[in-house]
PAFI-307931 format. One record per residue (C-alpha): residue in one letter; x, y, z. Coordinates in nm, 4 decimals, always signed. Layout:
// residues N
ATOM   residu          X          Y          Z
ATOM        A          X          Y          Z
...
This chain:
// residues 366
ATOM   residu          X          Y          Z
ATOM        M    -3.5098   -10.6388    +1.8633
ATOM        A    -3.4871   -10.2622    +1.8143
ATOM        Q    -3.1411   -10.1102    +1.8090
ATOM        H    -3.0387    -9.9218    +2.1240
ATOM        Y    -2.9887    -9.5507    +2.0697
ATOM        L    -2.6223    -9.5659    +2.1809
ATOM        H    -2.5562    -9.8092    +1.8935
ATOM        S    -2.7002    -9.5707    +1.6344
ATOM        K    -2.4942    -9.3405    +1.4129
ATOM        E    -2.6726    -9.0357    +1.5610
ATOM        S    -2.5057    -9.1017    +1.8970
ATOM        R    -2.1597    -9.0455    +1.7435
ATOM        N    -2.2211    -8.8170    +1.4446
ATOM        A    -1.9932    -8.5370    +1.5706
ATOM        A    -1.6851    -8.7365    +1.6758
ATOM        R    -1.4976    -8.7264    +1.3423
ATOM        F    -1.5713    -8.3562    +1.2984
ATOM        I    -1.4371    -8.2682    +1.6449
ATOM        Q    -1.1243    -8.4794    +1.5965
ATOM        S    -1.0448    -8.2998    +1.2685
ATOM        L    -1.0549    -7.9429    +1.4073
ATOM        N    -0.7388    -7.7377    +1.4577
ATOM        E    -0.7064    -7.4169    +1.6621
ATOM        S    -0.8225    -7.1768    +1.3888
ATOM        E    -1.1121    -7.3975    +1.2845
ATOM        S    -1.2228    -7.4333    +1.6470
ATOM        E    -1.2223    -7.0544    +1.6930
ATOM        S    -1.4106    -7.0037    +1.3663
ATOM        W    -1.6757    -7.2584    +1.4675
ATOM        L    -1.7257    -7.0941    +1.8082
ATOM        A    -1.7534    -6.7526    +1.6405
ATOM        L    -2.0223    -6.8886    +1.4088
ATOM        L    -2.2151    -7.0343    +1.7024
ATOM        R    -2.1930    -6.7062    +1.8935
ATOM        W    -2.2575    -6.4490    +1.6196
ATOM        G    -2.4072    -6.6552    +1.3370
ATOM        S    -2.1460    -6.5316    +1.0902
ATOM        H    -1.7899    -6.6073    +0.9830
ATOM        T    -1.7235    -6.2489    +0.8720
ATOM        E    -1.9082    -6.0235    +1.1183
ATOM        Q    -1.8758    -5.9928    +1.4956
ATOM        G    -2.0621    -5.8145    +1.7721
ATOM        C    -1.8730    -5.5778    +2.0023
ATOM        R    -1.9797    -5.6382    +2.3613
ATOM        M    -1.9087    -5.2756    +2.4616
ATOM        C    -2.0897    -5.0669    +2.1978
ATOM        G    -2.3052    -5.3356    +2.0369
ATOM        S    -2.1745    -5.2704    +1.6868
ATOM        F    -2.2267    -5.5730    +1.4623
ATOM        R    -2.0067    -5.5628    +1.1553
ATOM        A    -1.6712    -5.6840    +1.0234
ATOM        H    -1.4255    -5.5528    +1.2821
ATOM        Y    -1.0465    -5.5331    +1.2522
ATOM        R    -0.8844    -5.8680    +1.3045
ATOM        R    -0.5745    -5.9132    +1.5224
ATOM        R    -0.4784    -6.2523    +1.3988
ATOM        H    -0.1850    -6.3323    +1.6284
ATOM        R    -0.3862    -6.2429    +1.9409
ATOM        R    -0.6990    -6.4148    +1.8081
ATOM        T    -0.9030    -6.1039    +1.8910
ATOM        W    -1.0872    -5.8264    +1.7082
ATOM        H    -1.0476    -5.4490    +1.7417
ATOM        C    -1.3846    -5.2707    +1.7357
ATOM        A    -1.4157    -5.0319    +1.4397
ATOM        E    -1.6504    -4.8079    +1.6415
ATOM        C    -1.5246    -4.7844    +2.0009
ATOM        D    -1.1681    -4.9282    +1.9842
ATOM        H    -1.2547    -5.2037    +2.2318
ATOM        E    -1.0652    -5.5298    +2.1876
ATOM        F    -1.2612    -5.8529    +2.2262
ATOM        S    -1.2543    -6.2246    +2.1436
ATOM        V    -1.5086    -6.5031    +2.1007
ATOM        K    -1.4848    -6.5721    +2.4740
ATOM        S    -1.5300    -6.2105    +2.5911
ATOM        G    -1.8329    -6.1536    +2.8118
ATOM        T    -1.9461    -6.5165    +2.7979
ATOM        A    -1.9310    -6.8045    +3.0440
ATOM        L    -1.5865    -6.8749    +2.8901
ATOM        H    -1.4610    -6.5259    +2.9777
ATOM        G    -1.1135    -6.5293    +3.1289
ATOM        T    -1.0215    -6.8894    +3.0540
ATOM        K    -0.6660    -6.9402    +2.9308
ATOM        L    -0.7532    -7.2652    +2.7555
ATOM        T    -0.7075    -7.2695    +2.3781
ATOM        Y    -1.0106    -7.2919    +2.1519
ATOM        R    -0.9132    -7.6438    +2.0527
ATOM        L    -0.9042    -7.7528    +2.4174
ATOM        I    -1.2356    -7.5771    +2.4907
ATOM        V    -1.4053    -7.7759    +2.2164
ATOM        E    -1.2359    -8.0977    +2.3292
ATOM        L    -1.3401    -8.0431    +2.6924
ATOM        I    -1.7037    -7.9738    +2.6060
ATOM        F    -1.7049    -8.2754    +2.3734
ATOM        A    -1.5712    -8.4962    +2.6555
ATOM        F    -1.8211    -8.3475    +2.9030
ATOM        E    -2.1083    -8.4175    +2.6654
ATOM        N    -1.9861    -8.7703    +2.5996
ATOM        G    -1.9997    -8.8909    +2.9613
ATOM        A    -2.3360    -9.0474    +3.0429
ATOM        K    -2.2511    -9.0349    +3.4152
ATOM        G    -2.0356    -8.7218    +3.4186
ATOM        Q    -1.6666    -8.6802    +3.3599
ATOM        S    -1.3730    -8.7253    +3.5963
ATOM        L    -1.1675    -8.4096    +3.6596
ATOM        L    -0.8399    -8.5928    +3.7033
ATOM        E    -0.8954    -8.8103    +3.3971
ATOM        M    -0.9604    -8.5029    +3.1834
ATOM        S    -0.6598    -8.3289    +3.3353
ATOM        R    -0.4345    -8.6134    +3.2248
ATOM        R    -0.5999    -8.6409    +2.8852
ATOM        I    -0.5529    -8.2803    +2.7713
ATOM        G    -0.2582    -8.1748    +2.9865
ATOM        A    -0.4339    -7.9017    +3.1879
ATOM        T    -0.4324    -7.8688    +3.5654
ATOM        P    -0.7187    -8.0220    +3.7697
ATOM        K    -0.7972    -7.6701    +3.8940
ATOM        S    -0.8592    -7.5496    +3.5372
ATOM        I    -1.0828    -7.8470    +3.4618
ATOM        Q    -1.2806    -7.8031    +3.7833
ATOM        V    -1.3528    -7.4378    +3.7074
ATOM        F    -1.4412    -7.5138    +3.3459
ATOM        F    -1.6856    -7.7919    +3.4375
ATOM        G    -1.8239    -7.5710    +3.7142
ATOM        K    -1.9067    -7.3029    +3.4567
ATOM        I    -2.0896    -7.5577    +3.2427
ATOM        R    -2.2958    -7.6684    +3.5436
ATOM        E    -2.3668    -7.3065    +3.6369
ATOM        W    -2.5207    -7.2570    +3.2930
ATOM        M    -2.7212    -7.5789    +3.3409
ATOM        V    -2.8595    -7.4497    +3.6717
ATOM        H    -2.9942    -7.1395    +3.4965
ATOM        A    -3.1105    -7.3371    +3.1901
ATOM        M    -3.3186    -7.6047    +3.3670
ATOM        D    -3.6706    -7.5963    +3.2205
ATOM        L    -3.9175    -7.5286    +3.5030
ATOM        T    -4.2319    -7.5447    +3.2866
ATOM        P    -4.4967    -7.7527    +3.4729
ATOM        L    -4.4846    -8.1216    +3.3838
ATOM        Q    -4.7885    -8.2835    +3.2214
ATOM        G    -4.9312    -8.6272    +3.1528
ATOM        I    -4.8020    -8.9014    +3.3835
ATOM        V    -4.5437    -8.7732    +3.6332
ATOM        H    -4.3274    -8.9906    +3.8611
ATOM        I    -4.2045    -8.8323    +4.1867
ATOM        D    -3.9611    -8.9719    +4.4429
ATOM        G    -3.6865    -8.8591    +4.6801
ATOM        G    -3.3276    -8.9819    +4.7067
ATOM        Y    -3.0560    -8.9125    +4.9618
ATOM        F    -2.7042    -8.8045    +4.8698
ATOM        C    -2.3881    -8.6742    +5.0375
ATOM        G    -2.2877    -8.7792    +5.3892
ATOM        K    -2.1817    -9.1164    +5.2518
ATOM        P    -2.0674    -9.3419    +5.5415
ATOM        R    -1.7186    -9.4861    +5.5504
ATOM        P    -1.6809    -9.8554    +5.6425
ATOM        P    -1.5418    -9.8839    +5.9984
ATOM        R    -1.2097   -10.0458    +6.0811
ATOM        Q    -1.3872   -10.3397    +6.2395
ATOM        K    -1.7435   -10.4637    +6.2472
ATOM        I    -1.9672   -10.2880    +6.4984
ATOM        K    -2.2345   -10.4846    +6.6837
ATOM        M    -2.5710   -10.3210    +6.6196
ATOM        P    -2.7679   -10.2311    +6.9360
ATOM        A    -3.1329   -10.3360    +6.9432
ATOM        D    -3.2774    -9.9894    +6.8733
ATOM        A    -2.9949    -9.8540    +6.6572
ATOM        L    -3.2167    -9.7515    +6.3645
ATOM        K    -3.4610    -9.5690    +6.5931
ATOM        V    -3.1731    -9.3657    +6.7339
ATOM        R    -3.0369    -9.2931    +6.3877
ATOM        F    -3.3660    -9.1536    +6.2616
ATOM        G    -3.4562    -8.9626    +6.5791
ATOM        K    -3.7376    -9.1909    +6.6950
ATOM        K    -3.5625    -9.2707    +7.0227
ATOM        S    -3.3272    -9.0706    +7.2436
ATOM        P    -2.9791    -9.2202    +7.2909
ATOM        T    -2.8869    -9.3512    +7.6345
ATOM        H    -2.5463    -9.1828    +7.5943
ATOM        P    -2.6304    -8.8232    +7.4895
ATOM        D    -2.2632    -8.7266    +7.4810
ATOM        K    -2.1819    -9.0231    +7.2512
ATOM        P    -2.5006    -9.0937    +7.0517
ATOM        W    -2.3147    -9.2828    +6.7797
ATOM        I    -2.2667    -9.5753    +7.0200
ATOM        D    -2.6423    -9.6330    +7.0505
ATOM        A    -2.6789    -9.5785    +6.6735
ATOM        G    -2.4268    -9.8537    +6.5959
ATOM        M    -2.1988    -9.6135    +6.4082
ATOM        T    -1.8553    -9.4614    +6.4311
ATOM        R    -1.8231    -9.1018    +6.5482
ATOM        R    -1.7043    -9.0005    +6.2035
ATOM        N    -2.0080    -9.1465    +6.0268
ATOM        W    -2.2410    -8.9954    +6.2866
ATOM        L    -2.1019    -8.6480    +6.2112
ATOM        K    -2.1259    -8.7112    +5.8373
ATOM        R    -2.5041    -8.7388    +5.8706
ATOM        A    -2.5141    -8.3586    +5.8877
ATOM        N    -2.4077    -8.3490    +5.5218
ATOM        K    -2.6915    -8.5723    +5.3990
ATOM        R    -2.9320    -8.4013    +5.1562
ATOM        V    -3.2544    -8.5149    +4.9907
ATOM        V    -3.3054    -8.4662    +4.6160
ATOM        V    -3.6623    -8.4834    +4.4869
ATOM        A    -3.7051    -8.5741    +4.1188
ATOM        L    -4.0176    -8.5114    +3.9099
ATOM        C    -4.0151    -8.6994    +3.5776
ATOM        E    -4.2696    -8.6634    +3.2975
ATOM        S    -4.3390    -8.9837    +3.1073
ATOM        A    -4.2754    -8.9984    +2.7322
ATOM        G    -4.5145    -9.2921    +2.6960
ATOM        N    -4.4724    -9.6037    +2.4811
ATOM        R    -4.2091    -9.7454    +2.7181
ATOM        E    -3.9704    -9.4649    +2.6182
ATOM        G    -3.8835    -9.3586    +2.9726
ATOM        S    -3.8966    -8.9976    +3.0848
ATOM        K    -3.9551    -8.7090    +2.8450
ATOM        R    -3.8467    -8.4263    +3.0758
ATOM        S    -3.7305    -8.4112    +3.4365
ATOM        I    -3.7001    -8.1506    +3.7087
ATOM        A    -3.4980    -8.2209    +4.0226
ATOM        M    -3.3784    -8.0124    +4.3126
ATOM        V    -3.2247    -8.0340    +4.6574
ATOM        C    -3.5022    -7.9948    +4.9151
ATOM        P    -3.4986    -7.9154    +5.2879
ATOM        A    -3.6856    -8.2431    +5.3610
ATOM        E    -3.9013    -8.5078    +5.1994
ATOM        D    -4.2188    -8.4090    +5.3795
ATOM        T    -4.5754    -8.3006    +5.3059
ATOM        A    -4.5035    -7.9274    +5.2904
ATOM        T    -4.2202    -7.9771    +5.0412
ATOM        A    -4.4218    -8.2182    +4.8254
ATOM        L    -4.7199    -7.9808    +4.8084
ATOM        Q    -4.4983    -7.6880    +4.7157
ATOM        L    -4.3204    -7.8824    +4.4405
ATOM        V    -4.6413    -8.0195    +4.2870
ATOM        R    -4.8120    -7.6812    +4.3020
ATOM        S    -4.5198    -7.5114    +4.1243
ATOM        F    -4.3909    -7.7711    +3.8768
ATOM        V    -4.6756    -8.0137    +3.7962
ATOM        S    -4.9809    -7.9311    +3.5854
ATOM        P    -5.3204    -7.9733    +3.7605
ATOM        D    -5.4235    -8.2040    +3.4741
ATOM        A    -5.1341    -8.4456    +3.5393
ATOM        I    -5.1519    -8.7936    +3.6904
ATOM        V    -4.8868    -8.8396    +3.9601
ATOM        M    -4.7324    -9.1699    +4.0684
ATOM        T    -4.5262    -9.2036    +4.3865
ATOM        D    -4.4297    -9.4643    +4.6446
ATOM        E    -4.6202    -9.5128    +4.9688
ATOM        S    -4.4339    -9.2373    +5.1589
ATOM        G    -4.6638    -9.0250    +5.3716
ATOM        A    -4.4977    -8.7119    +5.2314
ATOM        Y    -4.7074    -8.7496    +4.9139
ATOM        A    -5.0381    -8.8428    +5.0754
ATOM        S    -5.1945    -8.4978    +5.0270
ATOM        I    -5.0923    -8.4138    +4.6696
ATOM        G    -5.3998    -8.5802    +4.5162
ATOM        A    -5.6000    -8.2624    +4.5774
ATOM        L    -5.3668    -8.0665    +4.3456
ATOM        V    -5.3674    -8.2987    +4.0428
ATOM        K    -5.6076    -8.5029    +3.8303
ATOM        G    -5.5036    -8.8297    +3.9939
ATOM        H    -5.2541    -8.9732    +4.2406
ATOM        F    -5.1553    -9.3407    +4.2492
ATOM        T    -4.9058    -9.5156    +4.4747
ATOM        V    -4.6958    -9.8314    +4.4728
ATOM        Q    -4.5926   -10.0050    +4.7955
ATOM        H    -4.2193   -10.0520    +4.7527
ATOM        A    -4.2071   -10.2712    +5.0606
ATOM        R    -4.3981   -10.5287    +4.8558
ATOM        E    -4.3353   -10.4601    +4.4852
ATOM        F    -4.1572   -10.2290    +4.2403
ATOM        A    -4.4660   -10.1802    +4.0247
ATOM        T    -4.8309   -10.2792    +4.0499
ATOM        A    -5.0059   -10.5067    +3.8026
ATOM        E    -5.1809   -10.1955    +3.6657
ATOM        G    -4.8449   -10.0320    +3.5863
ATOM        V    -4.8193    -9.7873    +3.8770
ATOM        S    -4.4552    -9.7157    +3.9655
ATOM        D    -4.2053    -9.4352    +4.0133
ATOM        N    -3.9403    -9.6050    +3.8015
ATOM        M    -3.8541    -9.2937    +3.6004
ATOM        A    -3.7500    -9.1112    +3.9168
ATOM        E    -3.5571    -9.4223    +4.0225
ATOM        T    -3.3818    -9.4224    +3.6846
ATOM        F    -3.2736    -9.0637    +3.7423
ATOM        Y    -3.1329    -9.1563    +4.0839
ATOM        S    -2.9526    -9.4531    +3.9310
ATOM        R    -2.7658    -9.2132    +3.7017
ATOM        M    -2.6756    -8.9917    +3.9970
ATOM        R    -2.5579    -9.2789    +4.2169
ATOM        R    -2.3458    -9.4327    +3.9424
ATOM        A    -2.1871    -9.0922    +3.8900
ATOM        E    -2.1288    -9.0547    +4.2651
ATOM        Y    -1.9655    -9.3940    +4.3137
ATOM        G    -1.8018    -9.4422    +3.9743
ATOM        T    -1.7025    -9.0972    +3.8469
ATOM        T    -1.6794    -8.8296    +4.1159
ATOM        H    -1.6417    -9.0700    +4.4157
ATOM        G    -1.8475    -8.8369    +4.6307
ATOM        Y    -2.0749    -8.5296    +4.6332
ATOM        R    -2.0527    -8.2224    +4.8559
ATOM        P    -2.3628    -8.0300    +4.9737
ATOM        K    -2.2492    -7.6891    +4.8475
ATOM        Y    -2.2449    -7.7915    +4.4808
ATOM        L    -2.4941    -8.0804    +4.4921
ATOM        Q    -2.7623    -7.8791    +4.3099
ATOM        D    -2.5165    -7.8094    +4.0273
ATOM        I    -2.4598    -8.1845    +3.9890
ATOM        V    -2.8362    -8.2449    +3.9994
ATOM        C    -2.8921    -7.9967    +3.7152
ATOM        E    -2.6154    -8.1637    +3.5154
ATOM        M    -2.7844    -8.5036    +3.5548
ATOM        V    -3.1206    -8.3513    +3.4625
ATOM        W    -2.9655    -8.2189    +3.1411
ATOM        R    -2.8105    -8.5578    +3.0649
ATOM        E    -3.1374    -8.7379    +3.1338
ATOM        N    -3.3425    -8.4976    +2.9202
ATOM        H    -3.1003    -8.5144    +2.6255
ATOM        R    -2.9967    -8.8796    +2.6469
ATOM        K    -3.1532    -8.9514    +2.3049
ATOM        T    -3.0596    -8.6237    +2.1374
ATOM        D    -2.8007    -8.6770    +1.8650
ATOM        Q    -2.4395    -8.5931    +1.9502
ATOM        S    -2.4011    -8.2933    +1.7191
ATOM        E    -2.7142    -8.1309    +1.8611
ATOM        R    -2.6011    -8.1846    +2.2216
ATOM        L    -2.2689    -8.0211    +2.1363
ATOM        R    -2.4465    -7.7298    +1.9722
ATOM        L    -2.6725    -7.6857    +2.2762
ATOM        L    -2.3763    -7.6856    +2.5150
ATOM        L    -2.1551    -7.4508    +2.3135
ATOM        T    -2.4359    -7.2113    +2.2221
ATOM        G    -2.5495    -7.2006    +2.5828
ATOM        M    -2.1990    -7.1262    +2.7102
ATOM        L    -2.1376    -6.8597    +2.4429
ATOM        H    -2.4650    -6.6796    +2.5122
ATOM        A    -2.4467    -6.7056    +2.8914
ATOM        P    -2.3050    -6.4075    +3.0841
ATOM        K    -1.9719    -6.4097    +3.2629
ATOM        S    -1.9724    -6.6693    +3.5412
ATOM        R    -2.0596    -6.5330    +3.8847
ATOM        W    -1.9828    -6.8480    +4.0820
ATOM        W    -1.6586    -6.9648    +3.9211
ATOM        T    -1.4729    -6.6522    +3.8037
ATOM        G    -1.1916    -6.6117    +4.0542
ATOM        Y    -1.2820    -6.9381    +4.2285
ATOM        W    -0.9232    -7.0156    +4.3277
ATOM        Q    -0.8873    -6.6615    +4.4639
ATOM        S    -1.1695    -6.7404    +4.7133
ATOM        K    -1.4329    -6.5567    +4.5059
ATOM        N    -1.6913    -6.8324    +4.5041
ATOM        R    -2.0562    -6.8872    +4.5869
ATOM        A    -2.1474    -6.8245    +4.9494
ATOM        G    -2.3688    -7.1258    +5.0145
ATOM        E    -2.5810    -7.4104    +4.8831
ATOM        L    -2.8543    -7.3917    +4.6210
ATOM        G    -3.1813    -7.5775    +4.6443
ATOM        M    -3.5564    -7.5651    +4.6047
ATOM        N    -3.5948    -7.2090    +4.7342
ATOM        Y    -3.3618    -7.0788    +4.4631
ATOM        F    -3.5906    -7.2170    +4.1905
ATOM        M    -3.9086    -7.1090    +4.3657
ATOM        K    -3.7935    -6.7488    +4.3241
ATOM        K    -3.7495    -6.8078    +3.9502
ATOM        S    -4.0789    -6.9902    +3.8868
């Protein structure tokens, strides 16, 4: 039997190196990743790239051309953080190491920083992941499916007897007999009925790697609905016309065959996959990662930052077999070359993003 990737030495080839770093070595490594040199630095104000004057005790440089003072973190996604370089490396290492995300409170206790600091730091990583998600059209065999998140119901204090048409009321197929208290006819508590407003649908598109290797690359986003208009827009924008698409029997995907080379369906009410191999298991695998993170790591998602979580899980899914040192390099290089955070700088001073992100945000970029 072939060895699982997580048992291989490539899955842990950076751990000893990270554990051995001190503060100066961490700063030097980040400087190398940002500027490609141990001896020369780039001033963010005048653009001068040379050996600038070092202020060792402040861990900054004084520009030899314009007198501006800067550090490795200046003007990057790490701009303004008070965390030490050693803690920055440790946090990103821990973030990379969690297959289903990383708990804020657990990391707070591990490194001795406040939960607020960890939340902002992880938020900045996810912000970079939102901008870095590869939107190149998927090719080959593509699995598409929708999954629902947020608005998670809370078990009631006591068991509620389900009315005969409760499900029809829940999904809007029948009007409630008590319009002022519709949750009674839906067999729910008032609290869970109101939580339904927070429910969001995430549509995942996963390109097959072939040879039973799972997905090669995924794209996922929060959508206004899982309907025909949304499906057509997603396939038109993010799936190559030469691709073969596999979905479940949902009517939302009935019309996408005209946009691609082939469209095959599996009836989930009867089977998970057909005898010919038609399934949407790669999309289901992506949702499994998200649900395990929701129930086991974060203990809940919120609509405003759901797309950020989705992009994080896309990154984890796409790089699940990339060796550890390369994942670290991708994360650190991305953070050090990203601009100053717009959504998380000043977050605890109420300077945060106005609303939710979703499909329309990426349509403007594609």
